[in-house]
N, C-alpha and C positions, 0 to 999 in steps of 0.2 A: 401216757396220761397217768397221773398219780392216783393212788387208791382214794385219797381224800377228795380229789376232784370228781372221780367217778361216783362216789357216795353222795357228794353234793348234788350232782346231776340227777341221780336217782331220787333223792329227797325232793328236789324241785319238781320233777315229773309226777311224783306221787301227790304232791300238793296241788298241782294243776289239775290232775285227774279228779281229785276230790272236789274241786270247785266246779268242774263241768258235770259232775255226777247228777243224775236225775234224782229228784226226791221220790220217796215212795208215796203211794196214795194216802197212807195214814197221816202224812204231814199236813194234808188238806182237810182232814176231818174237823168238823165244828160247824158253828152257826155264825154267820156274818151279816152285818147290817150296814147300809150305806144310804147316802142321799146325794143327788147330783142336780145341778142347775143346767138347763138346756137353753138354747137360744130363745129369746122372747120371754114369755111368762110361764113356760113349762118347767116343772121340776119332777123328779122321780125319787121314790123311796124304793130301795132294793133290799131283798133278803135272799141269802144263799145258804143252803144247808147241805153238807156232805157228810155221810155217815156210812159205816160198813153195813153190809147185809148180814143178818144173824146166821143165815143158813149157808153162807159161802164166804170164807175169809179172803178170797180173791176177787170179791165183788163189792160194789158200793152203790149207794143211792144218792142222787143229786137232785135237789129241788130248788127252784128259784122263783121268786115272786117280784113283780114290778107293779107299783101303783103310780100312775101318771096323774099329775095335778096341773090344771090350767087355771091361772088366777087364784090359786089357793084352794080350788075345789077339785076333788077326785073325779076324773073323767073316764078312767079305764083301769082295769085290774087284770093282770095276766099272771097265771100260775102254771108252772110246768114242772114235771117230775120225770126222771128217767133212771133206770138201773143199768149198771155196766158190769161186765165180767171180763176178767183177764183173757187175753188171747195168747197164742204161741209166740207173738212178737213182744219183746220186752217193752214195758211201759205203754202198751197200746191196749185199749179196752173196747169191746164191742157192746153195743146197746142190747139190753134184754127187755124189750118193751111189751112183748106179748108171748103167749104160750102156744106152741104148735100142738098137733094132734098126739104127739108122743110125750107131752108134758115138759118139753124143753123150752127154755126161754130163748127167744130169737128177736132180731131187729125187725122194725117195720119195713114195709115194702114201698120205696119211694115212687114206683110206677103205679101204685094204687092211691097216690095222693097222701101217703103217710110220710112223716119226716123220718129220714134215715140218720141216725146219730152214731157217732163214735168219738172216742176220747184218746188223748195221749198225754204223757207227761214229758216235758222237755225242760231240764234243769229245775227251776223253781216254778214252772208254769204248767197248770192243767189246762189243756186246750180241748174244748168240746166243739165239734162240728155238727151242723144240722143241714142236711141236703133235702130240699123240697122241690119236687117236679110237678108242674101244673098240667092241665089237660092238653095244652099245646106243646108240651115238651120243654117249655122254658124252665130254667132252674133258678133257685135261689140258694145260696150258700151262706149260712150264718156261722160266724166264728166267735166263740167266747173264750178269751184268754184270761185265766185267773192266776195271777202271779202272787206268790206268798211275799208278804212284807213283815216287818217287825210287829206291826199293829194288827195285821189281818191279811188283806189281799187287795191288789189293784186289778180292776176289771177293764179289759179292752174288748169292745164288741164291734164287729164289722158285719154288714150285710151287703152281699153282692148279688146282682141279678144279671145273668148273661154277661158277666165280666164288667158290669157297670156298678160303681159304688152307690148304694142306696142310702146307707146310714152308717155312721161311725160314732161311738160313744165311749167315754172313759169315766170311771168312777172309782173312788176309794171306799173300801168296806172294812169295818172294824170287827175283829173276832169277839163275839159276845159270850160264847160258851164252847167248851171242847167237844 
């Protein structure tokens, strides 16, 4: 194999590796707004904010708000917030939802009815998972996939309960501030 062919193959492999490389969390930082139409008369306004934590450069805060409208009238308002810290696994983040007796931030306990959250970055997508276990041991797994786009992000939400699809939603959000 000629030297030119070998260098061409190395160049192509480097190019492909760059395409498959995961984004860093800082690529997702900012505020995003969106609106989506559901079946029937329902619509949703969405807001997502992702920002670094001042006291830990390896951590970030994620907040998301949903306002549901029925026939043009707001009928429900959901607001959630979670902090995440880097783990020993690349691009995997543990939630830091409460403080233990030693002052360390730790995840919630799903067996106490608290949602257990974790996040990971895969390519240009920040995936956040929420595991909820009820009193009977039935689980619900919510998945929020936030994929970066030129204008902001594409949100894909899935809710599964005991392996049965409960809800699936898609929305486009525009980045409104860094």
